[in-house]
C-alpha positions as CSV (number, residue, x, y, z in Angstrom):
1,X,3.7,-13.3,-23.3
2,X,3.3,-12.3,-19.7
3,X,4.0,-8.7,-18.6
4,X,7.3,-8.3,-16.8
5,X,7.3,-7.1,-13.2
6,X,9.4,-4.4,-11.6
7,X,10.1,-3.6,-8.0
8,X,8.2,-0.5,-7.0
9,X,8.7,-0.3,-3.2
10,X,10.6,-1.8,-0.3
11,X,8.6,-1.9,2.9
12,X,10.0,-2.6,6.4
13,X,7.6,-5.1,7.9
14,X,4.4,-6.8,6.7
15,X,2.2,-4.0,8.1
16,X,3.7,-1.3,5.9
17,X,3.8,-3.7,2.9
18,X,0.1,-4.5,3.3
19,X,-0.9,-0.8,3.6
20,X,0.9,0.0,0.3
21,X,-0.4,-3.1,-1.3
22,X,-4.0,-2.3,-0.4
23,X,-3.7,1.2,-1.7
24,X,-2.3,0.0,-5.0
25,X,-4.8,-2.7,-5.4
26,X,-7.7,-0.3,-4.6
27,X,-6.4,1.6,-7.7
28,X,-6.6,-1.6,-9.8
29,X,-2.9,-2.3,-9.8
30,X,-1.7,-5.9,-9.4
31,X,0.9,-6.3,-6.6
32,X,3.2,-9.2,-5.8
33,X,4.9,-9.3,-2.4
34,X,8.3,-11.0,-1.8
35,X,10.2,-11.4,1.4
36,X,12.6,-13.7,3.2
37,X,10.7,-16.4,5.0
38,X,12.9,-16.2,8.0
39,X,11.9,-12.5,8.5
40,X,8.2,-13.5,8.5
41,X,8.7,-16.4,10.9
42,X,10.6,-14.2,13.4
43,X,8.5,-11.0,12.8
44,X,11.4,-8.9,11.8
45,X,10.9,-5.4,10.6
46,X,14.4,-4.1,10.3
47,X,17.4,-5.1,8.2
48,X,17.3,-7.3,5.1
49,X,15.2,-10.0,6.8
50,X,12.5,-7.4,7.6
51,X,12.2,-6.1,4.1
52,X,9.2,-6.8,2.0
53,X,9.6,-6.0,-1.7
54,X,6.5,-5.0,-3.8
55,X,6.5,-5.7,-7.5
56,X,4.0,-4.5,-10.1
57,X,3.6,-5.3,-13.8
58,X,5.7,-3.0,-16.0
59,X,2.6,-1.7,-17.7
60,X,1.3,-0.4,-14.3
61,X,4.7,0.8,-13.0
62,X,4.2,4.5,-13.7
63,X,0.7,4.7,-12.2
64,X,2.0,2.8,-9.1
65,X,5.0,5.2,-8.8
66,X,2.7,8.2,-8.9
67,X,0.4,6.8,-6.2
68,X,3.3,5.9,-3.9
69,X,4.8,9.4,-4.4
70,X,1.4,11.0,-3.5
71,X,1.2,8.8,-0.4
72,X,4.7,9.6,0.7
73,X,4.2,13.4,0.2
74,X,1.0,13.3,2.2
75,X,-1.4,14.1,-0.7
76,X,-3.6,11.1,0.1
77,X,-4.1,12.0,3.7
78,X,-6.1,15.2,3.1
79,X,-9.8,14.8,4.0
80,X,-12.5,16.6,2.2
81,X,-13.4,19.5,4.5
82,X,-17.1,18.7,4.0
83,X,-16.6,15.2,5.4
84,X,-14.8,16.3,8.5
85,X,-17.0,16.0,11.5
86,X,-20.0,15.2,9.4
87,X,-22.1,12.6,11.2
88,X,-25.4,13.0,9.3
89,X,-24.9,9.6,7.5
90,X,-24.2,7.6,10.6
91,X,-27.0,5.2,11.5
92,X,-28.4,6.0,14.9
93,X,-30.7,3.3,16.5
94,X,-31.7,5.7,19.2
95,X,-34.3,7.6,17.0
């Protein structure tokens, strides 16, 4: 029997939906997008026609919820202080 899906997030526009989808997929979570076709045709990002709903399997719902919460609270935006401004690993053809 297939795992049921649950709505985890509502994005306003394809760009926001893709950013959340990619974050979840990078963590190994399966994501299904659903939106009104008229919103996609006209490029709407507001109102019901601009909404993109993200669904995940019920078995991955809690992990996805925690990741989205971390994203919304800014926890995923912190850079490692050692990596900031570090250019040692950048290839330089001018050697």
